[in-house]
C-alpha positions in Angstrom: 87.4 162.4 38.3 87.9 166.1 38.9 89.2 167.2 42.2 89.0 170.9 43.2 92.0 171.9 45.3 90.2 174.8 47.0 87.9 175.3 49.9 86.4 178.4 48.2 82.6 178.2 48.1 82.6 180.5 45.1 84.8 178.2 43.1 82.7 175.2 44.0 79.5 177.1 43.0 81.0 178.1 39.6 82.2 174.6 38.8 78.8 173.1 39.8 76.9 175.7 37.8 79.0 174.8 34.8 77.9 171.2 35.1 81.0 169.7 36.5 81.0 166.8 39.0 83.9 167.0 41.4 85.3 166.3 44.8 87.0 168.9 47.1 90.4 168.3 48.6 92.0 171.5 49.8 95.4 171.5 51.4 96.8 174.8 52.8 99.8 176.3 51.1 101.9 179.4 51.7 100.4 182.1 49.6 103.0 184.8 50.2 104.7 186.4 47.1 108.3 185.6 46.5 110.8 188.6 46.4 110.5 190.3 43.1 107.8 187.9 41.8 105.5 189.3 39.2 101.7 188.9 39.5 101.4 186.4 36.6 104.2 184.3 38.0 102.7 184.3 41.5 99.2 183.2 40.5 100.6 180.4 38.3 103.0 179.2 41.0 100.3 179.2 43.7 97.8 177.5 41.5 100.3 174.8 40.7 101.3 174.4 44.4 97.7 174.0 45.4 97.0 171.3 42.8 100.3 169.5 43.6 99.5 169.5 47.3 96.0 168.0 46.6 97.6 165.4 44.3 99.9 164.3 47.1 97.1 164.3 49.7 94.9 162.2 47.5 97.3 159.3 47.8 96.3 159.0 51.5 92.6 159.8 51.0 90.4 156.7 50.9 87.8 158.5 48.7 90.2 158.2 45.8 91.6 154.7 46.3 91.4 152.7 43.1 90.1 155.7 41.1 91.7 156.1 37.7 92.5 159.4 36.0 92.3 161.9 38.8 92.4 165.5 37.5 93.5 168.1 40.1 92.4 171.7 39.7 94.2 174.4 41.6 93.5 178.2 41.4 94.7 181.4 42.9 93.3 184.9 42.4 94.9 188.2 43.2 94.2 191.9 42.4 96.8 194.3 41.1 96.8 198.1 41.0 99.8 200.3 40.2 102.0 197.1 40.3 100.9 196.3 43.8 99.6 192.8 44.5 96.5 192.8 46.7 95.8 189.4 48.2 93.3 188.8 51.1 93.4 191.6 53.7 95.1 190.9 57.0 92.5 192.9 59.0 89.9 195.6 58.7 92.5 198.4 58.4 94.2 196.5 55.5 90.8 196.1 53.8 90.1 199.8 54.0 93.6 200.5 52.6 92.9 198.2 49.6 89.4 199.7 48.9 91.0 203.2 49.0 93.5 202.1 46.4 90.7 200.7 44.1 88.4 203.6 44.5 87.7 205.5 41.2 90.2 203.4 39.3 90.6 200.4 37.0 92.5 197.5 38.4 93.4 194.0 37.2 92.1 190.7 38.6 94.3 187.7 37.8 93.6 184.0 38.4 96.1 181.3 37.8 94.7 177.9 37.0 96.6 174.6 37.2 95.4 171.2 36.1 97.4 168.1 36.9 96.8 164.5 35.9 99.5 161.8 36.3 102.6 163.4 34.8 100.8 166.1 32.9 100.7 169.6 34.3 99.0 172.5 32.5 99.1 176.0 34.0 97.6 179.2 32.6 96.3 182.5 33.8 93.4 184.9 33.0 93.3 188.6 33.5 90.2 190.9 33.7 90.1 194.6 34.1 87.6 196.0 36.6 86.6 199.6 37.0 85.5 200.9 40.4 83.4 204.0 41.1 84.7 206.5 43.6 84.0 205.3 47.1 83.3 207.6 50.1 84.8 207.0 53.5 81.3 206.0 54.7 80.8 203.4 51.9 84.2 201.9 52.7 83.6 201.7 56.4 80.1 200.2 56.0 81.4 197.6 53.6 84.3 196.6 55.8 81.9 196.5 58.7 79.9 193.7 56.9 83.0 191.4 57.1 82.6 190.5 53.5 86.0 191.8 52.3 88.0 189.8 54.7 88.5 186.6 52.7 88.6 188.1 49.3 91.5 189.1 47.1 91.5 192.9 46.9 89.0 193.1 49.7 85.8 192.8 47.6 83.5 190.3 45.9 82.1 191.5 42.6 79.1 189.2 42.9 77.9 190.7 46.2 77.6 194.0 47.9 80.5 195.5 46.0 78.7 195.0 42.7 77.1 198.4 43.1 80.5 200.0 42.6 81.5 198.2 39.3 80.2 200.1 36.3 82.3 198.0 33.8 84.7 195.1 33.4 86.8 194.0 30.4 87.3 190.3 30.2 85.9 187.2 32.0 83.4 188.0 34.8 83.8 184.5 36.3 87.6 185.2 36.6 86.8 188.0 39.0 84.6 185.7 41.1 87.5 183.4 41.3 87.5 180.8 38.5 87.6 181.5 34.7 85.3 178.7 33.7 86.1 178.9 30.0 89.8 178.6 30.6 89.2 175.7 33.1 87.1 173.9 30.4 89.8 174.2 27.8 92.4 172.8 30.2 90.1 169.9 31.4 89.3 168.9 27.9 92.9 169.0 26.8 94.3 167.1 29.7 91.4 164.6 29.7 92.1 163.8 26.1 95.8 163.4 26.8 95.3 160.9 29.6 92.4 158.9 28.0 93.7 155.6 26.5 
């Protein structure tokens, strides 16, 4: 049984669209970067922390009592530009700041993915380059006013309103949405094979 350690509706939708049956068990974890931590290290660490938190919580959840072979999927997505890590904006001013940084430039979207089962732990990351058009002050203000940027890494969602500003990407589109499905599939297949008697 696959358990998604995320409350993200986007990740749930991506998994469901890819044909996965799963349960959701999201446990809050501290998502702050550690001093001097690189972006790849951060997303891997946070994905692992989320999956491990769900694994611990599942032991107390009656939905999973007596279930064999539980697979815990954790993920964390960040945006980086000029070496700066952009997580979810704190407020509208922070969202405007992030969108100014992304305007007219290419940035990186990185998602760490962790899959845990019993004593097996596989953690990987995917990176996609996204190019933004130049944004006017009015465009930024109108977008921030919709509220859409507030729970998104880098203050935008590529699949929504902000899609109008993305002329090109290089890499996995689903990674930018929040879950690189091809990478997830490879991890699920590998771990499932390892734990199947």
